[in-house]
N, C-alpha and C positions, 0 to 999 in steps of 0.2 A: 362434302364430297368425300368419299373414301373409296379404297381400293380393295379386292378380295382376290388371291392367287386362287386359280382353279387349273390345275395340270400345269402347262407351259404357257398359260394366257394371263395376261393381267386385266382383269375386269374393273373398270372405273366405274363407280356407280354414282349417279347424282340424282338430281329431281328435275322434272319438266313435264310437258304434256305428251300426250300419246302420239301426237303427230311429229314429234321429234324426240326419236329415241336417243337416250342419254348415256347408255352403256356402250362403251366402244371396246374393240378388241385390238390387241397389239398381236397381229399374226406373223408367225416366224416365217411363213412359206408364201405369203403374198395375197392370200384370199381373204382380204379385208372384209369385214362384216359387222354391222351394228345389231347389237342386242336389243330387243324392243324394251322400251321403259316399262319398268315394273316387274320384269322377269330379272330374278337376282340370284346368284350363285349361294349366298350366304342364307338367303330365306328359303330356297329350294331344298338345300341340305337340311336346314333345321327342321323343315315340315317332314322330310322323308325319316329323319331320325326319330322325331316324335311319334309318327304314325307306326314305324317299325319298332318302337321300344317294347320291352317287356311288358309295361304297364297296359299296353293295348291288347295282351295276351293273343296276337295272332289274328285279331280282328274277324273271328268267326261269326255268322249270323247267330243270333239267338243269345249271345254270350255277354258278359261284361264287358268284353272288348269292343262289341258293337256300340253299346250304350255311349262309352268314351269316344268311340270314333265319330259318332254322329254328333255329339255335342261340341268336340273339336272342329268339326266341318262347319256346323251351324255358326259357332263363334267366329271362325276365320271369314266366312261370307259376310256376315252381319257387320263385323269391322271394316270391311272393304266398302261398306254402304250399298251393298245389293239388296234386293228385295226378296222376301218369301218366295219361291218359286211355283209354289202349288196355288192354283186359282182361290183356294179355300182360304187363302192367307197364311198357311203354315209352311215349314222348311221342308216337309218329308211328304212322300208317298208311301202309305203303308202297302207292303208286300206280303201278304198272307201264305206262310209256308208251313209245310208239315216236316218235321224233323224225325227220320226214321232210323233207329239204332240197332244193328244186329245183336243179338245176344250171343255170347262165346259159347262154343261147346259142339257145334255141329261140324260134319266132315261131308265129302262128296266120295260116295262108294261107287265105284264103276266096276262092272262085271260082265263077262262072256263066258257062258259055261261054267266050267270049275274055276276060272281065273277070275279072282276078285282083288280088287287094289283100292286103297284109300288115298285120298288126295286131301291135303292139309290146306286150309284157308291160310291165304297170305304167303305161304311158301308155294303152293301150285295153283291155285285159282283165287278169284274174290267174286263171291255171289251175294247179291242183295235183291230186294224187292222193292219196286216203286208202288206197290199196293198198299193202300193205307191200311193193314190188317195186323193182327198179332202174330200170325203163322202162316207160311205157305209151305206146302210140300210137293216135291215132284219126284216121279218114278218113270221114267221114259227113256226111249231110245235115242241116241246121239245120231244127228244126220248133218254131214258135212255139205254146206251150201255154197262153197267157194267164196266169192266175195259178196254175194247175197244182193247183187244189183238188179233192180228191173228198171231198165232204162228205155222206153220204147222209142226214143229219138236216135237210139244207137242200135235198135233192133237188137237188144240184149236182154236175156232173162234167165238168171241162175236158177230159177225153181223149175222152168219148163213147166210141165203139168204134174209135178209130184206133189201130192197131199203130205204137207207136213204137219198137219193139225196134232197138238199134243206131243211133240217131238222137242228135243233138245238141239237147237241149232247151233253148229259152228261156223263162225265166219272168220275169213282172213280180214286183215286190217288193210284199209286204203282201198284204191279203185283197182280193177283189172289192169294189167301192164300191157295194154293194145295199142299197136300203133295208130295214130289219128283218132282214137276215140277217148272219151271221158277227160278231156282236157289235156291230152298228152302226158307231160311230166307233172302237171298241176292236178292237186286232188280236186274232184268234184264233191258235192254233197253226198254223192252215192259212196264215197269213201270214209265218211265219217261214221264214228262208232254209234253216234246217237241215231243215224240213219239206219243202222242194222239192227238196232233194238225196235225201231219203229216198225220196219218190214217184218221183223218176226212177230210182233203184235198183230199186224195186219195179216199175216198167214194162219194166225191161230196157234203159234208155237207155244208149248209149255215152258221152254227155257231159251236164252239167247245169250252165248257166250263168245266173245271176240277173243282170237287167238292172238297173244301179244308176241310180237317181234321187235326188236330194238330199232333197226333201221326203219321199217315201215311205219311204226308207231310215232317215231320221233322223240321218245323219252324212256328211261329205262323201266324195267319192271316195278322197282321199288315206288315208283310215282302213284302205281294203283294197287301195289300189293303190300305196302308198308303197314297199313292200318286197316285190315280187314273188318275191323268191329267199330270203325269210326262212323259218327254220325253223318247222314247225307240228308239233303233237303230236295223237296220238290214243291211246286206251286200247289196249293190247295184248290182242287177242281171239284165240280158237282158230282162227277162220277168215282170220285177218290181214286182215280187211276186204274180202275178195274179192268180198263182195255188193255193194260200192259200184260206182257208175259209174266208168268209166276216168278220166275227168278231172271234176272239180268246179271252181267258181269263179264269177267275177264278169265281167260285161262292161260297159263305160261306156255310158251312154245315146245319145251321138252315135255311137259305133261300132256299136251295135246297129241303130239308125237306118240306117246305112249298108247294112246287111244287108238290111233292108227295100227300101230304095232299089234295090239290085242286083236284087230280084225284082219291081221295078215296083209296090212297094206303098209306102205311107205309114204310118210307125210310129204315128204320133197316131190315125189312123183306126182301125187294128187294135187299138190298145190300149183305144180306146172300145168295140169290139165285144166285147172280153173282160170288159167290166162285166156282161154278159148271160148268163143261164142257158143260153140257146141257143148260145153260142159254141162254134165248131168248131176244132180244131187247125189251123194253117196251114203247109203244107209249102212252104218258101221256094224250093226248087229251087237254093239255095245249099249248096255244099259246104265244109266247114271240115277243115282238115289240121293237125295239130299233134302233138308229143310232149311228153311230161314226164319227164325223166331225174332220178333222185334220189340222194342219199347218204342212209344210213339208221344210226340207232344206237338201242338201246334203253337204257332208263333206268328206275331206281326214284325217281321223285318221292315227295314226302311230304306227306299231311295232318298238321297239329299237333293233337294232341288233349290237352286238360287238364280234370280232373274234379274239381268239389265234391261229394263224396258226400252223399247225402240222409241225413237223421236218422231219417226215419220210413217212407219207402218208395225206399230206394236204387235198386231195381230199375225205377222209373220215372223217365223222362229227360226234361228240357226243354234244347233246345239252342239255344246262341247261335252264329253262324257269321258268317264274312267271308272272302272271298279275300285270301291274301297276295301272289299272283303279279302281274306285270305283264309288259311286252314285251321286257324286256331291253336289249341294245344293239345297234346297226347300224353296223357299221364301215364301210358305204358312205356313210355320211352325212358332209358337210362340217360341221366345226364340233361342236356338241354332239351326241353319238352315244347318249346314255342316255335311255331312257324310264323317267323316274323314278317316274311314276305317284303322285304325291303325293296327289291327291284319289281317284285310282282305283288301288288301294285301300288306301294307307296310311293314310287316315282310318279306314277300316272295321276294318282290322286293330287300328290303335290304339285304337280304340273297344272292340274285343274285351278288351283288356288293362285298359282303365278299367272296364268292367262285371265283370270278373274282380275287380278290386281292391275294388269296392263290395260284392260278395258276400261277400269274405273278412272284412270288418270285423265282422260280426254274428255271430249264431248259425247253423250250416248249417240250410238250409231243409228242408221235410218231404221232397221228392223231390231227386234228384241234378240238378246243372246241368253240362252239357258245354259247354266252350269249344272251338270247332273252326274252326281256320284251314285253308283248303282251297287246294290247289294247281290250277293250269291251268284257271282259270276263263276267262281271255281265250282260251283255246284250244277253247272250247265246253263250259264246264261241266264238264270232265273229272273235278277231285277230288271234287266234290260228287256227280256221277254215279257215282262209284266207291264212294263211301261209301253212296249210295241203293241199289246193287246188292250191296254187301258190308258191311251196317252192322255196327259194333261193339256196338250194343246194338239189340235187336229193334225193327221198326218198331212193332209192335203194343203196345210198352211206351215208345214214344217219345210224348210229350205233344203236342210241337209244335217247331217250328224257326223262330227268329227271325233274320232275315238283314239285314245291313248292307252296303251297297255304295256307296259316296262319301257322306260325311257333309256337312253344311251348313258352308260357309266364309264366307258373307257376312251373319252377323247372325241375330237373333232373328225368329222368325215365330210369327203366332198359330196357324196351322194346321200340320198334318202330313200329308203325302201318303201315302194307302194304296195301293199298286199291287196292282191285282186286288182291289179293294174288292167285297165281296158273295160272295167264295168261300167263307169258313166262318165259323163262330162266333167265332173269334178276333177278327174285327171288333167284337163285342160286349165282349169283354175291354178292346180298345183304346179303345172309345168311353167306357168307365167309367173308364179310368185317365187319358184326356185330360181328361174334364170335372173329374175331382178336381185336375187340374194347371192348369184354367184354360185349356185349349187345344180346338180343333176338329179335327176328321178331316176330310179332303176326298179325293174320288176323284183319280185320277191326271189331270194337265191335258194330258196327251200320249199318250192311250190308243192311239192309231194307230201309236205306234212300239213297241208290244208288249214294254214292259219286264217284264211278268209273265213272259214266256218267256227273259229275257235274263240272268237272274241266278241265283245257286245254290239259291235257295229253291225254284225249278221242279224241281230234281233230286228234291227231299224230297216235293213234291206229286205228282211221278209215281210215287213210291213209296208214296203213300197217306197221308203223314204232313202232318197241318195245317201249312201254312207261311205265314207272315207276312213281308211286306218293306215297309218305311216309307221313303219318299224324303223330302228335306227339303221342307219347305212353300214356298208362292210368295207368301203374304201377309206381308210383312215389316214390323215395327214401325218406324216414323218414314221409311219409304221410299214413294215414290209408287206408284200402281197400275200394274202390269204390270212393276215391278222385277224380280220374282221370275223370270218367265218370260224376260224379257230377260237376265238372268244365267245362265239355263240354256241359252239359244240361243248366247250368247257362249262359254261353255265349251264346247259342242258343236262351234262353228266353229273355236275357236283353240286348244283344249287337248286335247279328248278322244283319247286314244290319239296324243298328240303329245309330242315331247321336251320341249314347254313346259309340260307337267304338272308343276309343280314348287310348292313352298311360296312363295306370294305375300306380299309385304311388306303388303299391304292386308288379308290373311285376318282375319275376325272369327269366332271359334270360339265365340262365346256361344250361337249357335242350335245349334251340335253338342253343347254342354253339356245344353241343354234336351231335345233328341233322345235323347240317351244316358240322361239321367234319367228319361224317358218309357219308353225300352227296358228300363231297369232294373225299374222299377215293373212292367212288363207280365210280365217274366219272373219277377220274385219274387212275383207273384200266382199265376201257373201253377204255382210251385214249391212254394207253400204250401198249395194246396188238393187235393181229390181229384176236381176236375172234368176231364173229357175233351172238349175242344172238337171240334165234329164239322164236317164238310164241308156246305155248303148243299145243299139238294135238288137245285139246279140245276148243281152243280159236276160236272165231267167225273170228278173223283178221288174223288169219295163212294163208288163201287162198290168201288174198291180197299180202302179203310178198312174198309168193312163186312165184307169178307172177312177181314181182319186181325182185327177185333174183333167177330165175331157176336153177334148178341143184344143189342147195344146200341141 
């Protein structure tokens, strides 16, 4: 038996069965709690450090970093005694991707009459194409379509009867800020930038640009604009994505405002009009001309799958998942070029290994447990989307999917944040487990950022499978009020999708141990029973599940 110091906690680690957790905490404020057997501070940190090391080159799909990541995960799961999770006897599910890299040298020229200006990629805008072609060209008028929402359930249509075929559409980020509509403060799928590009394609637009504003977007411009020529990926499809608009991307708020100024309009005034249901699209009379030239490659990236077969109902599956990928390296940067992705998501991937270890210490559960490390989350949830569309185990036989994306690095919390609280009966299971552990569940404190639609559980929700996503809490022990939100904002401003996302000397993983213990008990409960959690009556995913499991 030995001890490890984690922040202000002494974690005593021994050995024992899964039914008798052997890691106990000395709690300075009286919230005594056991850490599940197998979940350890030293191994968690070592796994994060390994995955986030420069040797893994930022874990980009299709890179040497992917090869090393896949081999490391396969080695870890095999050593724990798990079985290959693919029914074909392998540890992986191939995910066919096309890599699209824009060629440098193109700009966006905008003009109205004699007034012509040049916008620079990276500084003013980012444009790419999801069409798998060598080159696309657009020469079209800009049309401002507000938030671009077409939501019949809210009697809302930002397009009205205006034909935007062949136009370049400008969208505001997020949902319309309308009282009682679109989830109130919480973002709906209509607010996601992915939806805006989808509706642009549906309307026959030539281009689709989302106007970036720091507050509504939830992250700085540098997240989307720092690498305008970086490789992006999409799933290989039969139509090679020709149904998409020719160009998609982002435009900086000040650059967008200049287009309105060229049209004799004020951006803030037009934005305010877009908050009303009677908003009409605004034709700016400004023309944009650009091209995007690409180099292309196709690859098979990989989801890693490991299985603990169930002893009583092996065909019923509980899934734990985390995405292993990050942003790779950018050789155009001076100095540090590697996006190590320590928090995002080496922590969640390491947590997947820790949970697997916890499950292998005891007797096999009644149901099977699948440990799924997915690829290309940072490219638009592609690995999880592919699994949702090509499941290795039928959706109707999948009980639930429990997702981890960025674990707590800053100490213990009383609470645990449930992103998408109210979506399903998994909240009831979570509430019971939290109460047993002396913790409380709280809703997402930043619902306007739409985190429910920004991580891999969403791919499972769209496939009808009840999905649960828990973020770190914000009510920290021995910390002043507001500390948790301040740390979130600090991470978003300084480290999110930046080369600085590395293991920090002041990390305190005691809160991560608590959260992993919660996740372990939640999955163990689902794997031990015969219950089938359902979507709530108000969930948009309920109808899909009812078709999968009729009569329930």
